[in-house]
N, C-alpha and C positions, 0 to 999 in steps of 0.2 A: 523160358523165352518171354520177353516183355511184350505185352499186347500193345498194338498201335492204336492210340486213342486220338491221334491228330485228326482234326476236322471230322470227328465222329458225329454222326446224326443218330439220335435215339428215337426210334419210331415206337410210339405207344398206341396200342389198340385195346379198347375196352370191349368186352364181349359179354353177352347175356343170351344164352339159348339161340344162337344163330350159327350152328356148326357149318352148314353148307356155305353160307355167305362168308363166314370167317375163313374157311379154306381158300376161297377165291381171293379174298383180301390179302391173306398172307402170301399166297403165290405171287400176287402182283408186287408186294413189297420185296420179296426175294429176287424178283426180276429187275430191280432197279440197277441202273448202270452208272459207273463212274463215281460212286459215292461209298465212303466208308460208313457202315451203319450197323446198328444193333436193333433187335426187335424184342419188344416187351409186350406180352399180352396180360391184361388184368381181367380175370374172369370173375363175374359177379354171381357166383353160385349157380352156374348153369347145370341143368339136369338132362341135357341132350347129348352128353358124350363129347362136348367140345374139347375138354382137356385131354381125353383119351386120343382124340383125333390129332391134336398137336403132338403128343408124345409119339404116336405111331408114324406121323408123316413129316414132322418138322424138327425132329431131334437129331437128325443126321442128314447125310447127302450134301449136295451142292448148296451154296448160299449160307448166310448166317443162321446160326441156331436161334430158336425162339425161346426166350426166357418167360416163365409164367409166374404170376401171382394169383393164387386161388383163394377167393373170398368165400366164406360159408354161405353168404346170402347176398342179395342185391344191394350194394352200398350206393348205387347211383353213379351217373356219369362223372360228376365232379370229384367225388371221393376217390373213385377208381383211377381217374387220370392223375390225381395228386399222388396216389401210390406209385404209379408208373414213373412220374416225374422225379419222385424222391430217390428211386434207384437208378435212374438214367445216368449214364456217364458222359454223354455227348455235350459239346458246347452248344448244340442246337437240339431242340426237342420237336419232333413232328408228330402230330396227332392224325390218326386216320380211323374213321368209323369202320366197324366190322362189316357194314353193308355198302362199303365203297371199294372200288378197285382203281389202282393208280396205273397210269401209263408208265412205261419204263423210264422216261426222263423226268418224272415228277420231282423227285428229290433234287436232282441236279439242277432243274429249272428253278426251284425254290432258292437254293443256295446261290445260284448265279444272280438272282434278283437282289439278294441281301449283300452280296459282295461289294465292298467299297462304300457301304452305307452304315456307318457305326451307330447312327441315330435310329436305325430301323430295328425294332424289337419283334416285329411280326411280319409274316409274308402270307398273303392270300393267293389262292390258285383258282383256276377255272374249273368249276364243278358242273358237270353235265348230267342230265337225267339218264340213268342207265338204260332204261327201256327205249329211249329215243334220244340218242346222243347229238341230234341236231338241235336240241332244246337246252337252254341254260337252266341249271338249278340255282347256282349262285356264283357271282363273280365279285366277292367282297360283300359288304353289308351297307344297308341304309337304315335310317331310323325315322319313325313317326314320332311326333313330339309329345305323345302320351307315354312313350317308353316302349311301344311295340316295334320290334326290329324286323326287317325283312331282307332277303337276299337281293343284291343288285342284279337286275336283269332276270329275275325268276320268271320262268315260263316263256321267255322270248326265244325266238328262233336265232340260233347262233349264225349271224351274218358277218362276223368280224368286228362288231361294234365294241367288243371288249378285248381287242387284240393288241393293246399297247400296255407297256409297263407304266403304272401310275400309282399315286397315293390313293388309298381308300380308308374308310373309317376303321374297320377291323376285319379279320378273317373269320370265316365260318369254321366252327370247331370240328366239323365233319372231316376237314382236310386242311391242315394249317401248319406253319412252322413258327416256333417261338425261340427267341434267344434265351439261353439259360441264365445269363447275367440279369436279364430283365425279370425273369420269374423269381430269381433270388432276391431282387430288390423289392418287387411289389407283392410277392406271394403268388400262390397258385389259384385254382378255382375256388370260389366261395361255395362251400359244401352245403350251406343253407338252401341253395338253389336246386340241388339234387340233379335236375336235368332241365334243359330248355332255358334259353337266355343266359346260360352260364358263360358262353363264349362272348356274348355282348358285354356282360359285366366285367370279365377279365380284360377284354379289349378296350373298353372305355376307361377302366382303371389305369391301364397302361398309357393311354393317350393323355389322361390328366397328369400322369407322372412325367410326361414329356417325350415318350416314345412314339415312333411313327410306324405306319403299316404300309407296305408296298404290295401291290397286286401284280402278278405276272401271268400272262396267258400261256407261257411256255411250260407251265406245270399243270397237268390235266388229270382229273379223276372222274370216274363215273359213279353215280350214287343211286342206290335203290331208295327212293324217297319214302319216309314214314314207316319204315319196316320195324322200328323198335317197338312202338306202342300201337301203330296203326293210325292212319290219317283221321279216322272217325272216332278215335278213342276219347272218351270223356276225361280220363285222367290226363291225357295230353293237353286238352283244352284248358283244364283247370290249372295245370302247372304253368302253361304259357301265360295265362292271365295273372296268376299269383306272382310269378317272377317278373312280369312287367312292372307291377307295383313295387316290388322290392328293388329292382334295378333303378327305377326313377328316384325313389326315396334315398337310396344310397349314393347316387352319383349325379343326378340332375342338378343344375344350378337352381337356387330358390326362385329365380325369376321365371323359370319354366315350370317348376314344381307347383307354384301357387295356382297356375291355370291348367293343371293337368286334367282336372275333371271336365273342363270344356273341350279339350282335345278328345278325351275318351267319349264324351257324348256325341261329338261329331263323327267319330269312327263308328260307333254303334249305329247311328242313323244311316250313314253311308253304306254300312255293311248290309243293313236290311234292304235298302234300295237296290244294291247290287244283287243281293240274293233273289229279289223279286224278278230281276231280269236274267237270272241264271248265270251270274258271274261271281267269281271270288270264292272265298272260303265258305260262306254261308250257303252257297248253292249246293254244296256236297250233302247238306243235311236236309233231306227231303221232307216236305209236308210240314204241318203244324207241329207234330211231335219232334221233328228234327230241329225246328227253330226254338222250341221250348228247351231242348237239350242244350243248345248253345247259350240261351239265357241263363239256365241253371249253372252252367260252367262258369260264366262271367261272374255271377253272384258268389258262387262257392270260391272261386279264385281270389276275389277281393276279401271275402271273409277269412280265408286261410292266411292271407297276407297280414291281417291286422295284428295278431299276437307277435309277429316277427318285426314289426315296425320299430319298436324301441331298440332292438338289436341292430337293425340297419342304421339307425341314427347314430348309435355308438360307433359303428364301423365307419360311418361317414366322417365322424370327428377324428377317428384314428388315422384317416388318410391324410390329414393336414400336413404332416412332415414330408410326405411324398409329392405334394402338389407342385407342379411346375407351370401349369396353366391357370390363369385367373378365371373367375366365374364368367366374366365377359368372353374370354377366349373359348371356354367350354361351350357356352351358348352359341357362339359363332360357328364352332366346329359342328355342332349338332344341326344347326340350321342349314349350313352348307352341304351337309350330307343327309338331308331329310328326304323322305319319299313323299310324294304328293298323295293326298287323300284318294284321289281318283285312281292312281296307280296301285296304291295299297289295296283298294277294294276290288280291283280287277284281277289281282293276283290271287292264286290259291297257294297258301303257304305249304 
């Protein structure tokens, strides 16, 4: 019997030692209505029985079966997603974090937003904070001009301010839909990023290649924020800072890259001021010791970026055949979708 692959959506879930969260995530995917889908879990060497749980609970019964790829160790978010994308059979690929749960109409809402828009390569959804679904986690993305990206609306109370279908910069990799033909054209995630800012890099690369991103409020997920490494993790802070540098060097127009250090200095000073008033990311790190940890992460992130800069410059040059936007158009796109320094500092990522 021939399998029906028409309008198939491949849902890729990357997992690392989050069995309980993964169970709830997969149950929410199985509950999707009105969509032909397949589910692929890429496990990054979990030692908590995640794969056994999938075998016992998701290898039969109602709903699509779950296919698994078992890595012997943690290959990172980027490489694992690329593995899932490589075996996906759908004309659309949806990503969903293992710490997120989708409402039943999530996939149908994403597809409805993309329908009739052939220039749309990405669809962003409304992501709410799991513990308090009245608060926005992300509704698409914004950018600060040193390369730090932030969710649109992060931390705001959901009052309907993001309840219209509209173009945004790119989707959050926690929950997003990508057109397969776009991924085949521009490539998947840059595995040098490992994790964090990877969705920004892929999204910006797609925008430079001429693809657009649509946001829809009719596709909703709830997200346990910071559950992978933890909000206070030094490794998380280092990766965010390292990848900010790599992202800017690879994709920013030179007119913004030359003044990157000025924007970085402004962000650091504003962050310290916000932290003194108990606001933003810095406020989470208590006392002098906490502030020193942030400073160490900033320094370490920049130092770790240095040896990768020649590779990023080579990748920048390799993107030339894909470019559809001029440097001036890229600059305008970033400026039009920038987050203000004040909003950036008052948010807690």
